[in-house]
ROFITOR-396473 format. One record per residue: z negated, y, x of N, C-alpha, C in turn. Coordinates in steps of 0.05 Angstrom, whole numbers, plus 5000, padded with zeros to 4 digits. Example, Ala and Ser with C-alpha at 12.3 -4.5 7.8 and 13.67 -1.06 7.14 Angstrom:
// residues 2
484448865264484449105246484449345264 485849555257485749795273484350015258 
END
This chain:
// residues 56
500049775017500050005000500050255018 501550455011501650695028498850815033 498350875058495850995067493350815063 493750565054491550385050492250095058 492550055084493349785093491449565084 492449345077490849115068490149115039 490649335025490049344996492449244981 492049064963494248954947495149164926 497749224926498749424907498449324878 497949514860497749454832500349514816 502249624830504949674819506949684842 509549674836511549664857511849944871 511949944897512350184913514850154930 515850374939518150374957517550564980 518450495004518050655028520850715039 521450965044523951045055523351175083 525051115102524651225129527351345138 527151555154529451685166528751785194 530551765212530151865240532152075247 531252265264532952475274532352515303 534352525321537052455316537352155308 539652095297540251825287539551615308 538151415300537251185317535251265338 533951495336531951575355529251605341 527151645356524551675344523351945350 524952145357523852405363522752535339 524052505316523052605291523352385270 521352345254521452125235520252215209 521652155187520552205160519851935148 517551915136516651675122515751765095 517051675074516551765047515751525030 513651545015512751334997513051424969 513751244951513951304923513551064906 513251104880513050884861515850804853 516450544855519050444847519250454817 521050614806521350644777522850404765 524950314779526450084769528149974792 528949734789530749604808533049484791 535449534800537849434785539349244803 539648994794541148794810544048884815 545048834839547748914846549748794826 549148564816551048424798551548594772 549748774766550048944742551749194748 552349244774553949474781552249734780 553549964785552150214785551450304757 549050424753548350524726550350744717 550850764692552650964681551951244689 549351314688548451574696549251644725 549051454742549751494770552751544772 554351394758557251424759558051714750 556651814729557252084720556652294742 554452264756553752444778555552424802 556452184808558152134831560752294830 561752334806564252484803563952784810 561452884810560953164816560753224846 560753014862560353064891562853144905 
END
């Protein structure tokens, strides 16, 4: 569990990491959040995501 090693989580969490410069450890972001949902790849991209992707 974020910030509490050894504690069993009571809900699903996700941890995202990013490094700068790429593949280096000079700067590192570590972000924790609650996982809202997981969508199997076999279901494809959610319709809402497809609508936003066209705006990029």
